[in-house]
Phi, psi and omega in degrees: 000136176263100188279152168298157178224157174214184179264161187273332184211163184283135176222162186222144179224141184222155176170187178274135176281150192296302188274313186268352179063037186268148172283103187245142177223137177237135177244122181264129185231144172304149181222156181290168175304145175068010180286319186081197183256116181238124176267138174240121182276090183292343183279352187254150182303322181278355182048054184292145179263128180241112178278136183279087175231161176295329176299335185258009178285142186226160172283122185235239178279169174294152165052044174194176187244129177243144173228155181120226179221175186297330180248001176218069189244159164245120179257161174056045183263009183297323181287326173293316176293332175292325177292317172307310182301312183304324184261006177058042178277118179273319194231117176200146171261130183238104175274119189245138175262005179207175185272007180211136176298159170300142180280340181053236184262009181093353180243187175264349187301325178294324174297314183302309179305317182296314184290324174304316185296334177281342184091127174260119185242147178274150182238161185273066169201151187287135176285141175293135175247145180236102184255122178279141168256340183220153170297147173216157184208155173224154182207159175208103183057242186265012180254140181202147174230127175238134174241130176237145183304140175208169180285326181230163178273132177219143182231133167246126179239135180243117181254131179218136174224140177257349182212139005282343176231157179284125177229133174228122178224147179222142173223140174236129183218133167280146188267048172280154174315310185296316183291321179300306181301322184277323189250342183234321185296329177283355183287130192260161172301143174223164186210129173288143183297329177287356180256350192295324181290325176297313179298320178293325177294339175271002183081021188249167174073015186298328179255014177287137172206182175293345173286340181218014172219137168269116174272134176259115184292168182295342172274002177093355180263145183289157176279359179212163182303120183288153177281332180218154178293334179244044188299324176298309177305315182289327176291322177296329177292317175305314180301316185295322177300316180293324177290324179295327183292351171291348175282351186092003180176169177264138179291138170288091191200159166262122185254121176242117188244129177243113175057023183287152174227190183302319182295320177289323181301316179295323176299319175300000000 
């Protein structure tokens, strides 16, 4: 049996949220089998519960993934969901005091480290498995995701940008816990310098700083030392993993993603 998992004890993490610039705090609590991943907005009078499923995804801010409703939402959950996927956590309660998690260092690694410190325990129920029987694909202009059946999950991500410089990066990772912690979870959020004013005009990036965002300069080079030569491709893979985990598990498939983002991930 491949058992479901939760955490052994309660833990809390706090910081500034990326887009809305909120003082954000999350408290993670163990949950019973078949609970799933449930966010509770403790800052709202009704303390609504929002289950992290693809059915509950909503159009929210640009360039992130939101669940809930227009007035009871959790925004920018993909990095946290990616951490849950990395550690195979099926059931957990996430109490939030704001509508967006803390950005931390812009990667998923701080969440992984905290959750591991809480202890990951097996539960007496079978984990949901998603097995493909046929290849499937989605596309949007020059963006595409293709899935083919496989015994285990593996992702190849191809990142390409034509402006302000031609950038091509590729990463291939099998989705074992060890590989994810070493090769994907540390990859940080990035933004091109020529996009900053657009994001600000949309009311985004209010909490962004050198502590949590890598800026790609007009010459194509990052404004700080990269953690990987292909950190952009690895971070986009991190986002894809987090979005896929809204299915309740990762599909047993070889996934090839070309320039995909949150919108195409949701379509898949």
